[in-house]
C-alpha positions as a Markdown table, in Angstrom:
| # | Residue | x | y | z |
|---|---|---|---|---|
| 1 | Met | 6.4 | 15.6 | -19.9 |
| 2 | Leu | 8.4 | 12.5 | -18.5 |
| 3 | Asp | 8.2 | 13.3 | -15.0 |
| 4 | Lys | 4.5 | 13.0 | -15.7 |
| 5 | Leu | 4.8 | 9.6 | -17.1 |
| 6 | Thr | 7.5 | 8.7 | -14.5 |
| 7 | Gln | 4.5 | 10.2 | -11.7 |
| 8 | Ser | 1.6 | 8.0 | -13.2 |
| 9 | Leu | 3.8 | 4.9 | -12.6 |
| 10 | Asp | 5.4 | 5.6 | -9.7 |
| 11 | Phe | 1.7 | 5.8 | -8.8 |
| 12 | Asn | 1.3 | 2.4 | -9.4 |
| 13 | Ala | 4.4 | 1.1 | -8.5 |
| 14 | Thr | 3.7 | 2.4 | -5.0 |
| 15 | Ala | 0.4 | 0.9 | -4.7 |
| 16 | Leu | 2.0 | -2.6 | -6.3 |
| 17 | Leu | 4.3 | -2.4 | -3.2 |
| 18 | Leu | 1.9 | -2.0 | -0.6 |
| 19 | Arg | -0.4 | -4.5 | -1.5 |
| 20 | Ser | 2.4 | -6.7 | -1.5 |
| 21 | Glu | 3.2 | -5.4 | 1.6 |
| 22 | Arg | -0.5 | -6.1 | 2.8 |
| 23 | Thr | -0.7 | -10.0 | 1.6 |
| 24 | Arg | 2.9 | -10.4 | 4.0 |
| 25 | Val | 0.6 | -8.6 | 7.3 |
| 26 | Leu | -2.3 | -10.7 | 6.1 |
| 27 | Ala | 0.0 | -14.0 | 6.3 |
| 28 | Ser | 1.9 | -13.6 | 9.2 |
| 29 | Asn | -2.2 | -13.2 | 10.7 |
| 30 | Ile | -3.5 | -16.4 | 9.5 |
| 31 | Ala | 0.3 | -18.0 | 9.9 |
| 32 | Asn | -0.6 | -17.1 | 13.6 |
| 33 | Ala | -3.8 | -18.0 | 13.8 |
| 34 | Asp | -2.9 | -20.6 | 16.8 |
| 35 | Thr | 0.1 | -18.3 | 18.5 |
| 36 | Pro | -1.6 | -17.7 | 22.1 |
| 37 | Asn | -1.4 | -13.9 | 22.8 |
| 38 | Phe | -1.3 | -13.4 | 18.8 |
| 39 | Lys | -2.7 | -9.6 | 18.0 |
| 40 | Ala | -4.3 | -9.3 | 14.2 |
| 41 | Arg | -2.4 | -6.8 | 12.4 |
| 42 | Asp | -3.8 | -4.5 | 9.5 |
| 43 | Phe | -3.4 | -1.1 | 7.7 |
| 44 | Asp | -5.6 | 1.2 | 5.8 |
| 45 | Phe | -4.7 | 0.5 | 2.6 |
| 46 | Lys | -6.5 | 4.6 | 1.3 |
| 47 | Thr | -4.0 | 6.2 | 4.1 |
| 48 | Ala | -1.0 | 4.1 | 3.6 |
| 49 | Leu | -0.9 | 5.0 | 0.1 |
| 50 | Glu | -1.8 | 8.4 | 0.1 |
| 51 | Gln | 1.6 | 8.8 | 2.7 |
| 52 | Ala | 3.3 | 7.1 | 0.7 |
| 53 | Ser | 2.6 | 8.9 | -2.9 |
| 54 | Gly | 3.4 | 11.8 | -0.8 |
| 55 | Met | 0.0 | 13.5 | -1.2 |
| 56 | Thr | -0.8 | 16.6 | 1.1 |
| 57 | Thr | -2.6 | 17.2 | 4.2 |
| 58 | Ser | -5.1 | 19.3 | 5.0 |
| 59 | Ala | -1.6 | 20.9 | 7.3 |
| 60 | Gly | 0.3 | 21.8 | 4.1 |
| 61 | Ala | 2.8 | 19.2 | 4.9 |
| 62 | Thr | 3.9 | 16.0 | 2.7 |
| 63 | Ala | 2.0 | 13.0 | 4.8 |
| 64 | Ala | 4.8 | 10.7 | 3.3 |
| 65 | Ser | 7.8 | 12.5 | 5.3 |
| 66 | Gly | 5.8 | 14.3 | 8.1 |
| 67 | Leu | 8.3 | 17.5 | 7.1 |
| 68 | Ala | 6.8 | 20.8 | 5.2 |
| 69 | Arg | 8.8 | 22.6 | 2.3 |
| 70 | Thr | 8.0 | 25.9 | 2.6 |
| 71 | Gln | 10.0 | 26.6 | -0.4 |
| 72 | Val | 10.0 | 24.9 | -4.0 |
| 73 | Thr | 13.7 | 24.7 | -4.0 |
| 74 | His | 13.9 | 22.4 | -1.1 |
| 75 | Ile | 14.4 | 18.6 | -1.7 |
| 76 | Ala | 11.8 | 15.8 | -0.6 |
| 77 | Ala | 12.4 | 13.8 | 2.2 |
| 78 | Gly | 12.5 | 9.9 | 2.0 |
| 79 | Asn | 13.1 | 8.3 | -1.9 |
| 80 | Gly | 10.5 | 9.4 | -3.2 |
| 81 | Leu | 7.9 | 7.2 | -3.7 |
| 82 | Gly | 7.3 | 7.2 | 0.2 |
| 83 | Ser | 7.2 | 4.8 | 3.0 |
| 84 | Thr | 6.2 | 1.5 | 1.8 |
| 85 | His | 5.8 | 0.0 | 5.4 |
| 86 | Pro | 3.0 | 1.6 | 6.8 |
| 87 | Ala | 1.8 | 1.7 | 10.2 |
| 88 | Leu | 0.2 | -1.2 | 11.1 |
| 89 | Leu | -2.8 | -1.2 | 13.6 |
| 90 | Tyr | -4.2 | -4.2 | 15.1 |
| 91 | Arg | -7.4 | -5.3 | 14.1 |
| 92 | Thr | -10.8 | -5.2 | 16.2 |
| 93 | Pro | -11.3 | -9.1 | 17.6 |
| 94 | Thr | -14.6 | -9.7 | 16.4 |
| 95 | Gln | -15.1 | -12.9 | 18.8 |
| 96 | Thr | -13.3 | -13.0 | 22.2 |
| 97 | Ala | -10.7 | -16.3 | 22.9 |
| 98 | Leu | -9.6 | -18.2 | 25.6 |
| 99 | Asp | -6.1 | -17.7 | 24.1 |
| 100 | Ala | -6.1 | -14.4 | 23.5 |
| 101 | Asn | -5.4 | -14.3 | 20.2 |
| 102 | Ser | -7.5 | -11.8 | 17.5 |
| 103 | Val | -7.3 | -13.4 | 14.5 |
| 104 | Asp | -10.7 | -15.0 | 12.4 |
| 105 | Leu | -9.7 | -17.2 | 9.9 |
| 106 | Asp | -12.9 | -16.4 | 8.1 |
| 107 | Thr | -12.0 | -12.6 | 7.8 |
| 108 | Glu | -8.4 | -13.3 | 7.4 |
| 109 | Arg | -9.0 | -14.9 | 4.9 |
| 110 | Ala | -11.5 | -12.1 | 3.1 |
| 111 | Ala | -9.2 | -9.5 | 3.3 |
| 112 | Phe | -6.1 | -12.0 | 1.7 |
| 113 | Ala | -8.4 | -13.0 | -1.3 |
| 114 | Asp | -9.3 | -9.2 | -2.1 |
| 115 | Asn | -6.3 | -8.1 | -1.2 |
| 116 | Thr | -4.6 | -10.5 | -4.1 |
| 117 | Val | -7.6 | -9.9 | -6.2 |
| 118 | Arg | -6.8 | -5.9 | -5.8 |
| 119 | Tyr | -3.0 | -7.0 | -6.1 |
| 120 | Glu | -4.1 | -9.0 | -10.1 |
| 121 | Ala | -5.8 | -6.1 | -11.3 |
| 122 | Ser | -3.1 | -3.3 | -10.2 |
| 123 | Leu | -0.3 | -5.8 | -11.8 |
| 124 | Arg | -2.7 | -5.9 | -15.3 |
| 125 | Phe | -3.1 | -1.7 | -14.9 |
| 126 | Ile | 0.8 | -1.2 | -14.8 |
| 127 | Asn | 1.1 | -3.6 | -17.8 |
| 128 | Gly | -1.8 | -1.6 | -20.0 |
| 129 | Gln | 0.2 | 1.4 | -18.9 |
| 130 | Ile | 3.9 | -0.3 | -20.7 |
| 131 | Arg | 2.0 | -1.6 | -23.8 |
| 132 | Thr | 0.4 | 1.8 | -24.3 |
| 133 | Leu | 3.7 | 3.7 | -23.6 |
| 134 | Met | 5.5 | 1.6 | -26.1 |
| 135 | Thr | 2.7 | 1.7 | -28.7 |
| 136 | Ala | 3.4 | 5.5 | -28.3 |
| 137 | Ile | 6.8 | 5.4 | -28.4 |
| 138 | Thr | 6.8 | 2.3 | -31.4 |
| 139 | Gly | 3.9 | 4.3 | -33.1 |
| 140 | Gln | 2.8 | 0.9 | -33.6 |
| 141 | Gly | -0.9 | -0.1 | -33.5 |
């Protein structure tokens, strides 16, 4: 019973950490908009969340570690939350620039705003879960 409660909170905490990491990456892109030869970076949030939460891939190995657990008694690799530092990919430039910079400020600002809204939603969701758990534990309504 307690495992299911912590798994639910761990999943949302991992999502929140990944949103925070994505905010850092997007802010770095925006900050380097005028840096010659800078290549904009980002990561696929869905894939990163699957890897960080340890969801299994089609090959049967846990995506978070790349290691397969062949027996139930094997200890899982990692810290239980997986990696909250996903593999960064280069963003495909929408416009060519003379200084070889691939940052498009409109794209970066839109991604930053979207990520910020989703970060706030994740916070509210976690707060709601905790409030619900506290109500259930204390029996107050």
